[in-house]
C-alpha positions in Angstrom: -5.2 1.8 -26.1 -6.9 1.2 -22.6 -10.3 -0.1 -23.0 -13.1 1.9 -21.3 -13.5 1.5 -17.7 -17.2 0.0 -17.1 -19.0 2.4 -14.5 -19.2 -0.3 -11.8 -15.3 -0.8 -12.1 -14.9 3.1 -11.8 -17.0 3.2 -8.7 -15.0 0.4 -7.1 -12.0 2.1 -7.7 -13.4 5.4 -6.0 -14.8 3.2 -3.2 -11.1 1.5 -2.4 -9.4 5.0 -2.6 -12.0 6.2 -0.1 -11.8 3.5 2.4 -8.1 4.0 2.0 -8.4 7.8 3.1 -10.5 7.2 5.7 -8.9 4.3 7.4 -5.4 6.6 7.3 -7.3 9.8 8.4 -8.9 7.7 11.6 -5.4 5.9 12.3 -3.5 9.4 12.4 -6.0 10.9 14.5 -5.7 7.8 17.3 -2.0 7.4 16.7 -1.6 11.3 17.7 -4.3 11.5 20.6 -7.4 13.6 20.5 -10.8 12.9 18.4 -10.7 11.6 15.2 -13.0 12.8 12.5 -15.1 10.1 13.3 -16.0 11.1 17.2 -14.2 8.5 18.8 -12.4 9.5 21.9 -8.4 8.9 22.2 -8.8 10.1 25.6 -5.7 12.4 25.0 -3.4 9.3 24.5 -2.6 7.6 21.6 -4.4 4.4 20.7 -2.0 3.0 17.8 0.8 0.9 19.2 4.3 1.9 17.8 5.4 3.8 14.5 2.4 5.0 11.7 3.5 5.7 8.1 0.7 7.1 6.0 -0.2 6.4 2.4 -2.4 9.4 2.5 -2.4 10.9 -1.0 -1.1 7.7 -3.0 -4.6 6.3 -3.0 -4.6 6.0 -6.5 -1.8 3.5 -7.0 -2.8 0.4 -4.7 -6.6 1.0 -5.9 -5.6 0.9 -9.7 -2.9 -1.6 -9.4 -4.9 -4.4 -7.3 -8.1 -4.2 -9.3 -6.4 -6.3 -11.7 -5.5 -8.8 -8.9 -7.0 -12.0 -8.2 -7.1 -13.9 -4.9 -4.5 -16.6 -5.6 -1.8 -13.5 -6.4 0.7 -12.2 -4.2 1.7 -8.9 -2.9 4.3 -7.2 -1.0 4.3 -4.0 0.5 6.4 -1.6 2.1 6.3 0.3 6.2 4.0 2.3 4.0 1.3 -0.2 3.5 -2.1 0.0 4.5 -3.5 1.1 1.0 -2.1 -1.9 -0.6 -3.4 -4.1 2.0 -7.0 -2.9 1.8 -7.1 -2.7 -1.7 -5.9 -6.3 -1.9 -9.1 -7.3 -0.1 -8.0 -7.4 3.5 -10.2 -7.3 6.4 -10.6 -3.3 7.7 -11.7 -4.1 11.2 -8.7 -6.7 11.7 -6.0 -4.2 10.4 -7.6 -1.4 12.5 -7.3 -4.2 15.5 -3.5 -4.8 15.0 -2.5 -1.1 14.9 -4.0 -1.1 18.4 -2.4 -3.9 19.5 -5.1 -6.1 20.3 -5.4 -10.0 20.3 -7.7 -9.8 17.0 -5.2 -8.0 14.8 -3.9 -10.1 11.4 -0.6 -10.7 14.0 -2.4 -10.7 17.1 -1.5 -7.3 18.0 2.4 -8.1 17.7 3.5 -6.9 14.4 1.6 -3.2 14.2 1.7 -0.9 11.3 4.8 -2.0 9.7 4.2 -5.7 9.8 0.7 -6.1 8.3 0.1 -9.5 6.8 -3.0 -11.3 5.5 -2.1 -14.6 3.7 -5.5 -15.6 3.2 -5.9 -13.0 0.5 -2.2 -13.1 -0.7 -0.8 -10.3 1.0 2.4 -11.4 2.4 3.5 -8.6 4.5 4.1 -5.2 5.2 8.0 -4.6 5.9 9.8 -2.0 8.1 13.3 -2.5 5.8 13.3 -0.3 3.1 13.4 -2.6 0.1 12.8 -5.7 1.7 9.8 -6.6 0.4 11.4 -6.9 -3.4 13.3 -10.1 -2.5 10.3 -11.9 -1.0 8.1 -10.9 -3.9 10.5 -12.5 -6.2 10.9 -15.5 -4.1 7.1 -15.7 -4.2 7.0 -15.3 -7.9 9.7 -17.8 -8.6 7.8 -20.4 -6.3 4.7 -19.6 -8.2 6.6 -20.4 -11.5 8.0 -23.8 -10.4 4.8 -24.7 -9.0 3.1 -23.8 -12.3 0.7 -21.5 -10.6 -1.9 -19.5 -12.7 -0.9 -16.3 -10.3 1.3 -13.5 -10.3 3.3 -11.3 -7.5 2.9 -7.6 -7.3 5.7 -5.9 -5.4 5.3 -2.5 -4.0 8.1 -0.2 -3.1 9.2 3.2 -3.0 11.6 5.7 -4.7 13.7 5.2 -1.7 14.2 1.7 -2.1 15.8 1.8 -5.9 19.2 3.1 -4.1 19.6 0.3 -1.9 21.0 -3.1 -3.1 18.1 -5.5 -3.2 16.4 -3.5 -5.8 19.0 -4.3 -8.6 19.2 -8.0 -7.1 15.8 -8.8 -7.2 15.2 -7.4 -11.1 18.3 -9.5 -12.2 16.9 -12.4 -10.6 13.4 -11.7 -12.1 14.7 -10.8 -15.5 17.1 -13.8 -15.7 14.2 -16.4 -14.5 11.7 -14.4 -16.5 9.4 -14.3 -13.4 5.5 -13.6 -13.3 6.4 -10.5 -11.3 5.0 -6.8 -11.6 7.1 -4.1 -9.8 5.3 -0.9 -8.9 7.4 2.0 -7.8 5.4 4.6 -5.9 7.6 7.3 -6.6 6.5 9.6 -3.8 9.5 12.1 -4.1 10.6 11.6 -0.6 13.0 9.1 1.2 12.2 9.8 5.0 13.1 13.3 5.7 15.1 13.3 2.3 14.2 14.6 -1.1 15.1 11.7 -3.5 15.5 13.4 -6.8 18.9 14.7 -5.4 19.9 11.4 -3.9 19.2 9.3 -6.9 21.4 9.4 -10.5 20.2 9.0 -13.4 16.5 9.0 -14.5 15.1 6.5 -11.9 12.9 3.6 -11.5 11.9 3.2 -15.4 15.5 3.7 -16.6 17.2 1.0 -14.1 14.4 -1.3 -15.3 15.0 -0.6 -18.8 18.7 -1.6 -18.5 18.3 -4.6 -17.2 15.8 -5.3 -20.1 12.5 -5.3 -18.2 9.7 -3.0 -19.8 8.8 -0.2 -17.8 5.6 2.1 -18.0 5.4 5.3 -16.4 2.2 6.8 -15.4 0.5 9.6 -13.3 0.3 7.9 -10.0 -2.5 10.3 -8.9 -4.7 9.3 -11.8 -6.7 6.4 -10.6 -7.8 5.9 -14.1 -4.3 6.3 -15.6 -3.2 3.8 -13.2 -5.5 1.3 -13.9 -5.4 1.0 -17.7 -1.2 0.8 -17.7 -1.7 -1.6 -14.6 -4.3 -3.7 -16.6 -1.7 -4.0 -19.8 1.3 -4.7 -17.1 -0.7 -7.6 -15.4 -1.9 -8.9 -18.5 1.5 -9.4 -20.0 3.1 -10.9 -17.1 0.1 -13.3 -16.7 0.9 -14.2 -20.5 4.5 -15.4 -19.9 6.1 -12.4 -20.5 8.3 -12.1 -17.8 8.6 -9.0 -15.3 7.5 -5.5 -15.6 7.8 -2.3 -13.6 5.1 0.3 -13.5 6.8 3.8 -12.4 3.9 5.8 -10.5 4.6 9.3 -9.9 2.6 10.6 -6.8 3.3 12.5 -3.8 3.6 11.8 0.0 1.3 14.5 1.6 2.1 13.8 4.8 5.4 13.6 7.1 7.5 10.3 7.3 5.3 9.0 10.2 2.0 10.2 11.7 3.6 12.8 14.1 6.2 14.3 11.5 5.0 17.7 10.7 7.5 17.8 7.8 8.8 21.1 8.6 11.5 20.4 6.0 9.2 20.4 3.0 8.8 23.6 1.1 4.8 24.8 2.0 4.8 25.7 -1.7 5.4 22.2 -3.1 3.2 20.6 -1.0 0.4 23.1 -1.8 1.2 22.1 -5.4 0.7 18.6 -4.7 -2.8 18.9 -2.8 -4.0 20.5 -6.1 -3.8 16.9 -7.8 -5.5 15.0 -4.6 -6.4 11.6 -6.3 -9.7 11.4 -4.7 -11.0 15.0 -6.1 -9.7 14.4 -9.4 -11.5 10.8 -9.7 -14.5 12.4 -8.1 -14.6 15.3 -10.7 -13.8 13.0 -13.4 -16.9 10.7 -12.5 -19.5 13.8 -12.0 -18.4 15.1 -15.5 -18.9 12.0 -16.8 -22.4 11.8 -15.7 -22.3 10.2 -12.5 -24.5 11.4 -9.5 -23.1 13.0 -6.9 -25.3 12.2 -4.6 -24.0 8.4 -5.4 -20.6 9.4 -4.7 -21.2 10.8 -1.5 -23.3 8.1 -0.5 -19.6 5.5 -1.4 -17.9 8.1 0.8 -20.9 8.3 4.1 -20.4 4.2 3.4 -16.4 4.3 4.1 -16.4 6.5 6.7 -19.1 4.8 8.8 -16.9 1.4 8.0 -13.8 3.2 9.3 -15.8 4.3 12.4 -17.0 0.8 13.3 -13.8 -0.5 13.2 -12.2 2.0 15.4 -14.8 1.3 17.9 -14.4 -2.5 17.4 -10.7 -2.1 17.8 -11.1 0.1 21.1 -13.2 -2.5 22.5 -11.2 -5.6 21.3 -9.0 -7.4 24.2 -5.5 -7.3 24.8 -3.3 -10.3 24.0 -2.7 -12.7 26.6 0.6 -12.4 28.4 1.3 -16.1 27.4 0.9 -14.6 23.6 4.5 -13.2 24.3 6.1 -16.5 23.9 4.1 -18.0 20.8 5.5 -17.2 17.1 9.0 -16.9 18.5 11.9 -19.2 16.8 13.3 -21.3 19.2 17.3 -22.2 19.5 16.3 -26.0 20.6 17.9 -24.6 24.3 14.5 -24.9 26.2 14.8 -21.3 27.1 10.7 -21.0 26.4 10.1 -24.2 28.7 
């Protein structure tokens, strides 16, 4: 049975989700041009450089999972990784700068949305290749075990990743070597522009993990308090040396594959039904029903929106990388072509 979540922790979960939603909304507007909800002019042109994959509607999963992580814990993400990065404690303004291609971004403006990383908080990186974060996470967890570190690794991936080879290879390696890794499947029902269900044999991520003797837990991924409870149990088991675990969080991708994708391939009724389970609305209703002041929740939302507005302004004003930066962070072949 899950222990009751103290009020400060419940407020923190709600705040994390609000910050993720506010960031995604602002980034979406900045990627499309026009004026965002925060009054920042995009001058009719996109400010975000490169593709932008939004996690809008999936906020409960990173919030509920990362609430149990320590600074020394590692995390790997997907191409849809802004929420994971924020929930792990990365700086919101630096991430917006990275999306804008500015020098003050995490990767000096070179990585963009799909390659966000912040080693200072253990965020080892988003990844533009589906399922590529799985073997990275397993490698990190194996290093933690060999070095006898008191830390774990969490690996976020989508339902589309379970049909790729790295999923099987990573779970097998993690189980054989009893590694301290928590696999988190964000099952948002879509693989790019294709529904995942008809393309996936069997009962999905949980069944495949259990077939490899990895304990799996399925949870309502749009209920942040349920995610928090399930993740807390699994993280504790992994920290105690129990080996790998898998959390199968059922959620929904309410936006298109990328920010300029209108998702016309999706049944409007399916989207409407999904919006009825919005994780922020559900959390707010639950908190108010439990006696929390609505004005306090409004204040938390205002704070998140103000933070994102400030990040937009900072990213817009930040300097571009120097031209010479194009020749740094490049692997040399030893032929001297960069000199």
